[in-house]
VOMARVEX-158150 format. One record per residue: z, x, y of N, C-alpha, C, O in turn; residue in three letters. Coordinates in pm, whole numbers, plus 50000, padded with zeros to 5 digits. Each point is the difference from the previous one (the first is absolute). Layout:
BEGIN
KEVEX    n_Z    n_X    n_Y   ca_Z   ca_X   ca_Y    c_Z    c_X    c_Y    o_Z    o_X    o_Y   aa
KEVEX      Z      X      Y      Z      X      Y      Z      X      Y      Z      X      Y  ALA
...
This chain:
BEGIN
KEVEX    n_Z    n_X    n_Y   ca_Z   ca_X   ca_Y    c_Z    c_X    c_Y    o_Z    o_X    o_Y   aa
KEVEX  62553  13979  02621  50079  50013  49878  50025  49860  49943  50089  49929  50047  MET
KEVEX  49834  50032  49854  50008  49865  49948  50137  49972  49937  50042  49884  49992  GLU
KEVEX  50026  50221  49963  50127  49981  49932  50111  49962  50096  50104  49952  49957  ASP
KEVEX  49876  50068  50173  50107  49981  50096  50047  49855  50002  50121  49974  49994  LEU
KEVEX  49785  49931  50016  50039  49860  50006  50074  49956  49876  50102  49932  50008  THR
KEVEX  49846  50108  49874  50067  49961  49876  50138  50061  49991  50093  49937  49949  SER
KEVEX  49922  50187  50102  50132  50063  49995  50094  49933  50099  50119  49985  49971  HIS
KEVEX  49831  49976  50144  50082  49927  50096  50052  49872  49936  50115  49961  50021  LEU
KEVEX  49799  49973  49902  50042  49879  49930  50106  50033  49896  50096  49924  49984  HIS
KEVEX  49889  50187  49945  50091  50037  49893  50140  50023  50050  50097  49970  49929  ASP
KEVEX  49917  50082  50194  50133  50033  50047  50069  49878  50063  50115  50005  50042  VAL
KEVEX  49817  49895  49961  50058  49882  50060  50117  49948  49913  49987  49960  49884  ARG
KEVEX  50119  50044  50179  50129  49965  49926  50000  49879  49900  49912  50021  49917  GLY
KEVEX  50201  49771  50041  50035  49925  49899  50096  49917  50036  50046  49921  49919  ALA
KEVEX  50955  48644  49902  49957  49862  50006  49853  49991  49988  49931  50037  50095  GLY
KEVEX  50014  49917  49797  49858  49987  49973  49931  49916  50108  49892  50036  50046  CYS
KEVEX  50171  49853  49995  49940  49914  50099  49989  50070  50135  49898  49992  50067  THR
KEVEX  50208  50078  49972  50001  50070  50128  49892  50107  50004  49940  50024  50105  ALA
KEVEX  50034  50040  49783  49901  50108  49994  49859  49950  50029  49914  50079  50040  SER
KEVEX  50062  49793  49941  49866  49946  50022  49978  49953  50143  49889  49962  50037  SER
KEVEX  50218  50039  50043  49989  49952  50138  49937  50106  50090  50005  50119  49969  LEU
KEVEX  49935  49838  50142  49937  50093  50094  50107  50076  50078  50116  49959  50005  SER
KEVEX  49843  50153  50054  50092  50078  50082  50055  49914  50116  50119  50008  50032  ASP
KEVEX  49795  49912  50028  50042  49913  50111  50114  49909  49959  50102  49989  50069  ASP
KEVEX  49881  49945  49817  50100  49906  49953  50130  50071  49966  50109  49954  50033  VAL
KEVEX  49878  50158  49899  50120  50076  49963  50076  50048  50123  50123  49995  50003  LEU
KEVEX  49804  50051  50099  50066  50048  50121  50072  49884  50070  50110  50017  50053  LEU
KEVEX  49827  49867  49946  50062  49882  50059  50125  49961  49923  50102  49964  50059  SER
KEVEX  49890  50043  49809  50116  49968  49917  50114  50098  50024  50117  49962  50003  GLN
KEVEX  49847  50166  50013  50103  50100  50029  50069  49968  50132  50123  50008  50011  PHE
KEVEX  49798  49955  50089  50056  49966  50131  50097  49883  49990  50091  49986  50082  ALA
KEVEX  49888  49929  49817  50088  49885  49977  50118  50035  49910  50079  49913  49965  ASP
KEVEX  49932  50217  49999  50116  50043  49923  49980  50015  49850  50097  50011  49926  GLY
KEVEX  49777  49988  50028  49971  50012  49857  49996  50147  49959  49904  50071  50032  ASP
KEVEX  50199  49975  49899  50008  50141  49959  49895  50033  49894  49950  50113  49997  ALA
KEVEX  50016  49792  49918  49899  50024  49897  49865  50030  50063  49926  50084  49950  GLN
KEVEX  50042  49848  50159  49873  50025  50070  49997  50143  50050  49895  50066  49995  ALA
KEVEX  50219  49984  50054  50006  50138  50048  49976  50099  49888  49932  50100  50018  ALA
KEVEX  50124  49872  49865  49981  50090  49885  49855  50005  49956  49947  50106  49968  ARG
KEVEX  49988  49777  50030  49860  49994  49959  49912  50075  50100  49911  50075  49961  VAL
KEVEX  50114  49903  50168  49921  50068  50103  50023  50151  49996  49906  50077  50019  LEU
KEVEX  50216  49964  49956  50029  50143  49991  49925  50062  49883  49942  50108  50015  THR
KEVEX  50060  49826  49870  49929  50051  49882  49849  50003  50023  49931  50087  49947  ASP
KEVEX  50019  49819  50131  49856  49988  50023  49950  50095  50109  49896  50064  49984  ARG
KEVEX  50179  49946  50125  49952  50075  50117  50059  50140  50013  49938  50088  50059  LEU
KEVEX  50181  49933  49885  50063  50132  50009  49912  50112  49946  49984  50102  50067  GLY
KEVEX  49956  49882  49814  49914  50105  49947  49878  50028  50088  49952  50113  50004  PRO
KEVEX  49997  49785  50066  49887  50021  50090  50041  50091  50115  49928  50093  50036  LEU
KEVEX  50188  49879  50021  50051  50085  50110  50018  50143  49952  49958  50095  50067  CYS
KEVEX  50104  49919  49818  50032  50133  49950  49874  50080  49972  49992  50118  50033  TYR
KEVEX  49907  49818  49907  49876  50068  49967  49932  50054  50125  49957  50115  50003  SER
KEVEX  50034  49802  50101  49937  50044  50125  50082  50111  50065  49945  50101  50044  VAL
KEVEX  50186  49879  49962  50086  50099  50066  49994  50134  49928  50001  50105  50065  ALA
KEVEX  49993  49893  49803  49996  50124  49924  49871  50076  50028  50003  50123  50013  LEU
KEVEX  49885  49806  49996  49872  50065  50028  49991  50048  50144  49934  50100  50029  ARG
KEVEX  50132  49829  50061  49997  50041  50140  50092  50118  50027  49970  50084  50084  MET
KEVEX  50144  49921  49845  50102  50100  50029  50009  50111  49896  50041  50112  50033  LEU
KEVEX  49920  49860  49842  50007  50102  49896  50140  50037  49960  50023  50109  49946  GLY
KEVEX  50074  49803  50080  50139  50031  49971  50069  49873  49949  50002  49898  50069  ASN
KEVEX  50053  50110  49811  50058  49881  49939  50118  49944  50079  50009  49879  50021  ARG
KEVEX  50081  50209  50022  50120  49954  50070  49962  49928  50130  50055  49895  50032  ALA
KEVEX  49851  50163  50041  49956  49937  50125  49928  49869  49972  50016  49903  50075  GLU
KEVEX  49906  50092  49818  49929  49877  49964  50101  49890  49965  49979  49884  50035  ALA
KEVEX  50128  50152  49896  50103  49903  49967  50069  49948  50125  50029  49881  50012  GLU
KEVEX  49997  50210  50083  50063  49960  50126  49911  49904  50078  50046  49900  50055  ASP
KEVEX  49824  50132  49949  49905  49915  50071  49994  49863  49934  49999  49897  50068  VAL
KEVEX  49997  50101  49800  49993  49872  49927  50122  49915  50031  49988  49880  50026  THR
KEVEX  50129  50181  49971  50123  49928  50028  50000  49944  50143  50040  49886  50023  GLN
KEVEX  49916  50196  50073  49998  49957  50139  49896  49889  50022  50026  49903  50071  GLU
KEVEX  49857  50112  49866  49895  49898  50016  50045  49866  49943  49978  49896  50061  ALA
KEVEX  50085  50106  49822  50048  49876  49940  50112  49940  50085  50008  49878  50014  MET
KEVEX  50077  50205  50043  50107  49950  50087  49941  49930  50121  50049  49895  50042  MET
KEVEX  49845  50162  50014  49936  49937  50117  49935  49867  49960  49995  49906  50079  ARG
KEVEX  49955  50088  49798  49942  49875  49951  50107  49890  49995  49976  49887  50043  LEU
KEVEX  50140  50148  49905  50108  49901  49991  50044  49957  50141  50031  49883  50022  TRP
KEVEX  49971  50211  50071  50045  49967  50135  49905  49904  50072  50042  49916  50079  GLN
KEVEX  49826  50100  49892  49904  49915  50070  49971  49869  49925  49927  49915  50050  MET
KEVEX  50129  50070  49831  49972  49883  49917  50022  49866  50072  49916  49911  49987  ALA
KEVEX  50192  50072  50088  50020  49870  50066  49892  49966  50103  49979  49883  50031  PRO
KEVEX  49954  50218  50021  49899  49978  50103  49857  49999  49945  49904  49984  50076  ASP
KEVEX  50082  50034  49793  49866  50009  49941  49928  49866  50008  50058  49896  49967  TRP
KEVEX  49816  50107  50077  49918  49879  50007  49897  50006  49887  49906  50080  50008  VAL
KEVEX  50109  49838  49888  49906  50003  49888  49856  49981  50047  49972  49915  50085  PRO
KEVEX  49939  50163  49857  49859  49986  50030  49950  50085  50114  49879  50012  50019  GLY
KEVEX  50211  50047  50059  49954  50080  50114  49948  50137  49954  49917  50061  50067  GLN
KEVEX  50133  49985  49822  49957  50128  49941  50057  50009  49860  50088  49922  49964  ALA
KEVEX  49862  50172  49958  50057  50021  49867  50130  50079  50015  50008  50092  50081  LYS
KEVEX  50091  49872  49840  50127  50073  50004  49977  50146  49963  50057  50090  50061  VAL
KEVEX  49859  49932  49839  49973  50138  49958  49931  50080  50110  50027  50119  50016  SER
KEVEX  49884  49816  50060  49934  50068  50111  50102  50045  50104  49995  50113  50049  THR
KEVEX  50097  49798  49985  50106  50033  50096  50083  50116  49948  50035  50092  50075  TRP
KEVEX  49997  49904  49796  50086  50103  49941  49929  50135  49993  50061  50104  50026  LEU
KEVEX  49811  49896  49940  49922  50124  50001  50001  50062  50140  50015  50121  50014  TYR
KEVEX  49967  49796  50088  49996  50051  50137  50133  50064  50038  50003  50109  50058  ARG
KEVEX  50107  49825  49908  50133  50055  50028  50020  50131  49925  50053  50096  50055  VAL
KEVEX  49903  49907  49820  50015  50120  49918  49924  50118  50061  50053  50110  50009  THR
KEVEX  49824  49866  50031  49920  50106  50061  50064  50050  50129  50003  50121  50025  LEU
KEVEX  50048  49788  50057  50063  50040  50125  50125  50084  49975  50024  50098  50071  ASN
KEVEX  50054  49866  49830  50119  50078  49966  49961  50139  49952  50066  50099  50034  LEU
KEVEX  49825  49909  49889  49952  50130  49951  49954  50088  50116  50027  50120  50004  CYS
KEVEX  49902  49819  50091  49954  50074  50117  50119  50056  50077  49998  50114  50045  VAL
KEVEX  50106  49804  49970  50120  50046  50071  50062  50121  49932  50040  50096  50067  ASP
KEVEX  49969  49900  49801  50059  50112  49925  49915  50125  50014  50053  50109  50020  ILE
KEVEX  49814  49875  49968  49911  50116  50007  50003  50063  50140  49982  50121  50014  ARG
KEVEX  50039  49798  50088  50007  50053  50135  50130  50076  50024  50005  50093  50082  ARG
KEVEX  50100  49868  49847  50131  50062  50023  50014  50135  49931  50081  50083  50042  ARG
KEVEX  49842  49939  49853  50018  50124  49925  49879  50091  50018  49887  49954  50016  LYS
KEVEX  50140  50174  49980  49892  50098  50010  49920  49999  49872  50057  49982  49893  ALA
KEVEX  49810  50036  50115  49920  50003  49878  50038  50118  49912  50024  50111  50049  PRO
KEVEX  49982  49865  49825  50035  50106  49905  49941  49970  49865  49920  49908  49986  GLY
KEVEX  50118  50168  49917  49947  49980  49866  50058  49875  49939  50122  49981  50000  ARG
KEVEX  49793  49935  49947  50046  49879  49936  50063  50033  49865  49955  50090  49929  LEU
KEVEX  50150  49836  50039  50068  50023  49872  50029  49868  49935  49969  49894  50054  SER
KEVEX  50092  50112  49829  50041  49881  49928  49882  49908  49973  50009  49879  50020  ASP
KEVEX  49879  50179  49935  49881  49921  49970  50026  49917  49874  50053  50053  49903  ILE
KEVEX  49910  49819  50097  50024  49917  49883  49920  50048  49880  49885  50042  50013  PRO
KEVEX  50177  49952  49870  49934  50043  49878  49917  49885  49945  50033  49883  50021  GLU
KEVEX  49859  50148  49908  49922  49894  49937  50080  49936  49889  50093  50061  49946  PRO
KEVEX  49872  49815  50019  50071  49931  49894  49989  50077  49869  49896  50058  49967  GLU
KEVEX  50214  49940  49961  50005  50074  49875  49937  49918  49889  50063  49908  49948  ASP
KEVEX  49814  50123  50016  49932  49929  49893  49981  50090  49880  50089  50077  49964  GLY
KEVEX  49794  49913  49975  49973  50079  49881  49915  50123  50032  49949  50065  49909  LYS
KEVEX  50036  49965  50218  49918  50114  50038  50062  50130  49950  50122  50010  49986  ALA
KEVEX  49794  50087  49988  50049  50131  49957  50072  50069  50115  49989  49958  50115  SER
KEVEX  50083  50147  49852  50071  50076  50104  49901  50052  50103  50026  49993  50120  VAL
KEVEX  49860  50059  49833  49900  50054  50092  49947  49892  50092  49983  50022  50120  ALA
KEVEX  49991  49859  49824  49948  49890  50082  50103  49956  50103  49966  49971  50115  GLU
KEVEX  50160  50024  49843  50105  49959  50092  50018  50101  50113  50020  49962  50115  ARG
KEVEX  49971  50165  49852  50011  50103  50103  49883  49989  50098  50017  50017  50121  LEU
KEVEX  49865  49956  49825  49883  49985  50087  50014  49877  50089  49965  50004  50118  GLN
KEVEX  50087  49886  49824  50023  49880  50079  50099  50028  50113  49980  49955  50114  ASP
KEVEX  50126  50119  49855  50099  50034  50102  49937  50083  50111  50029  49981  50118  GLU
KEVEX  49883  50111  49842  49932  50084  50100  49911  49915  50089  49990  50025  50120  ALA
KEVEX  49945  49875  49822  49913  49913  50078  50080  49916  50099  49961  49986  50116  ARG
KEVEX  50150  49958  49838  50084  49920  50088  50052  50086  50114  50000  49958  50116  VAL
KEVEX  50045  50163  49851  50051  50094  50100  49891  50032  50102  50024  49998  50121  ASP
KEVEX  49856  50033  49828  49889  50036  50089  49962  49882  50089  49972  50019  50119  ALA
KEVEX  50026  49861  49825  49964  49883  50079  50103  49975  50109  49963  49972  50114  LEU
KEVEX  50166  50040  49853  50104  49976  50099  49991  50101  50114  50013  49964  50117  GLN
KEVEX  49964  50162  49848  49988  50104  50102  49874  49977  50086  50002  50024  50121  LEU
KEVEX  49891  49929  49815  49878  49972  50075  50020  49881  50094  49955  50003  50114  ALA
KEVEX  50113  49893  49838  50028  49885  50084  50079  50041  50125  49978  49947  50109  LEU
KEVEX  50114  50147  49872  50084  50044  50111  49920  50067  50110  50046  50008  50114  ALA
KEVEX  49834  50040  49853  49917  50069  50100  49912  49905  50080  49938  50040  50098  GLN
KEVEX  50057  49833  49861  49917  49904  50072  50071  49954  50127  50123  49997  50005  LEU
KEVEX  49800  49967  50098  50059  49936  50117  50074  49873  49957  49963  49938  49900  PRO
KEVEX  50139  50024  50174  50089  49891  49961  49925  49872  49963  50025  49942  49895  GLU
KEVEX  49884  50014  50190  49931  49872  49977  49906  50007  49880  49987  49904  49925  ARG
KEVEX  49948  50211  50058  49914  50015  49882  50084  49994  49873  49961  49938  49901  GLN
KEVEX  50154  50128  50102  50087  50001  49883  50046  49858  49968  50001  49961  49883  ARG
KEVEX  50037  49963  50218  50043  49863  49978  49889  49918  49935  50023  49928  49902  GLN
KEVEX  49857  50084  50153  49887  49922  49949  49968  50038  49856  49976  49912  49916  ALA
KEVEX  50023  50217  50054  49969  50045  49864  50106  49954  49901  49968  49954  49890  VAL
KEVEX  50158  50057  50147  50109  49957  49911  49991  49851  49972  50010  49957  49885  VAL
KEVEX  49970  49964  50220  49995  49855  49982  49876  49956  49922  50007  49907  49920  LEU
KEVEX  49879  50160  50104  49875  49957  49935  49987  50053  49858  49971  49924  49908  ARG
KEVEX  50050  50206  50074  49968  50061  49872  50119  50017  49906  49981  50019  49880  HIS
KEVEX  50140  49974  50172  50118  50009  49913  50062  49862  49980  50027  49959  49888  ILE
KEVEX  49996  49970  50223  50054  49864  49988  49891  49898  49968  50030  49889  49958  GLU
KEVEX  49843  50150  50061  49884  49916  49968  50000  49867  50076  49965  49896  49944  GLU
KEVEX  50075  50108  50181  49996  49881  50083  49859  49979  50055  49927  50096  50020  LEU
KEVEX  50035  49779  50005  49868  49974  50060  49999  50042  50147  50104  50000  50067  PRO
KEVEX  49779  50036  49981  49988  50048  50138  50053  49901  50105  50064  50043  50096  ASN
KEVEX  49912  49825  49889  50053  49907  50101  50153  50004  50008  50056  49990  50109  PRO
KEVEX  50011  50023  49776  50146  50007  50003  50047  50131  50064  50097  50002  50075  GLU
KEVEX  49834  50107  49894  50034  50129  50061  49984  49991  50150  50081  50054  50076  ILE
KEVEX  49812  49879  49969  49976  49983  50144  50118  49928  50063  50044  50037  50110  ALA
KEVEX  50008  49860  49821  50115  49927  50052  50125  50086  50005  50077  49992  50095  GLY
KEVEX  49942  50089  49803  50117  50088  49994  49997  50104  50111  50100  50024  50066  ILE
KEVEX  49783  50037  49953  49987  50110  50096  49968  49953  50141  50003  50079  50094  MET
KEVEX  49966  49792  49921  49970  49948  50133  49867  50048  50056  49987  50022  50120  GLY
KEVEX  49914  49994  49792  49868  50046  50042  49893  49912  49935  50033  49911  49922  ILE
KEVEX  49841  50113  50111  49892  49920  49943  49967  50048  49859  50036  50110  49959  SER
KEVEX  49895  49804  49967  49956  50037  49866  49906  50120  50006  50005  50089  49915  VAL
KEVEX  49909  49912  50188  49908  50113  50016  50076  50130  50020  49961  50104  49947  GLU
KEVEX  50147  49891  50129  50081  50120  50023  50066  50046  49870  50012  50120  49975  ALA
KEVEX  50032  49784  49944  50058  50034  49870  49897  50071  49913  50029  50102  49938  VAL
KEVEX  49850  49844  50060  49894  50060  49919  49971  50142  50047  49979  50090  49919  GLU
KEVEX  50019  49928  50212  49973  50133  50056  50112  50098  49965  49973  50112  49957  SER
KEVEX  50152  49846  50062  50113  50086  49969  50003  50037  49851  50025  50115  49964  LEU
KEVEX  49949  49786  49952  50002  50024  49856  49891  50098  49959  50023  50091  49921  THR
KEVEX  49857  49888  50134  49888  50088  49966  50028  50143  50047  49976  50095  49926  ALA
KEVEX  50074  49920  50196  50029  50134  50052  50113  50065  49921  49996  50120  49971  ARG
KEVEX  50104  49800  49995  50112  50054  49923  49958  50045  49862  50044  50105  49953  GLY
KEVEX  49872  49817  49983  49954  50038  49866  49913  50125  50005  50010  50086  49912  LYS
KEVEX  49905  49924  50191  49918  50121  50015  50089  50122  50020  49974  50107  49944  ARG
KEVEX  50129  49877  50136  50091  50112  50025  50074  50041  49874  50015  50119  49972  SER
KEVEX  50031  49782  49951  50068  50031  49875  49907  50073  49904  50040  50096  49933  LEU
KEVEX  49835  49858  50060  49903  50065  49913  49980  50145  50039  49993  50089  49915  THR
KEVEX  49998  49936  50217  49981  50137  50048  50123  50086  49970  49987  50115  49959  ALA
KEVEX  50131  49828  50061  50123  50075  49976  50015  50037  49852  50043  50110  49967  ILE
KEVEX  49921  49796  49946  50019  50021  49857  49882  50070  49933  50009  50041  49884  LEU
KEVEX  49880  49972  50188  49878  50056  49939  50023  50137  49939  49950  50028  49891  ALA
KEVEX  50124  50056  50178  50023  50135  49951  50087  50007  49877  50009  50105  49936  GLY
KEVEX  50057  49782  50030  50089  49999  49884  49945  49914  49887  50072  49967  49906  ARG
KEVEX  49799  49997  50103  49940  49910  49902  50013  50051  49857  50045  49928  49911  ARG
KEVEX  49916  50198  50068  50006  50057  49866  50145  50018  49954  50034  49970  49886  GLU
KEVEX  50050  50078  50207  50142  50023  49968  50067  49871  49955  50084  50002  49910  GLU
KEVEX  49880  49886  50153  50064  49872  49968  49932  49929  49884  50042  49891  49961  LEU
KEVEX  49853  50169  49985  49938  49945  49880  49902  49888  50024  49966  49929  49906  GLY
KEVEX  49987  50053  50217  49907  49891  50025  49865  50023  49933  49933  49904  49962  TYR
KEVEX  50027  50224  50022  49871  50029  49938  49998  49958  49855  49893  49980  49942  ASP
KEVEX  50225  50007  49999  50008  49963  49858  50001  49850  49978  49999  49953  49886  ASP
KEVEX  50004  49971  50225  50013  49854  49986  49867  49930  49977  49996  49880  49974  ASP
KEVEX  49897  50194  50037  49869  49939  49980  49950  49941  50128  49890  49944  50002  GLY
């Protein structure tokens, strides 16, 4: 299903001087008591946490809780951070995924709810309804993937991270990331295949 990758991309979520600084520098400044550095890092990294958590959990409230906890852990480890040992975002993605795994293990599997709506643009009502159906179908399909496949697919095709960074986040080799991503995408294609016409993919050209 050629439309799958493009749709995965579509659902992917969005002091002047301080804003231009690297995550490493900002985290170091926060550790030294700079509140502005914390605000810039929160604005920069918070949405990344939330986007991943929402795709992993399918629930806005839980995604917000995970984001808050992940950022809190970032602030707690700031004094011990060694610049250059890893990307701050890589560390934060790993923490976010682990928190999501903990939540998914604690609750029984059930129907996902509170699916995020597509951005309100100039699309017609019919197009918006179809977009909502696609997002809903994708979220439900993601929920059926094995945990590691789901992580790899979310990080690669929704967050659009490069395979080497995903390998660092997941603690596996690049080859393993490629394998998980390929298997996950094949599984998603199979799951969604029966709904191709219903979701309007045949009309996309």
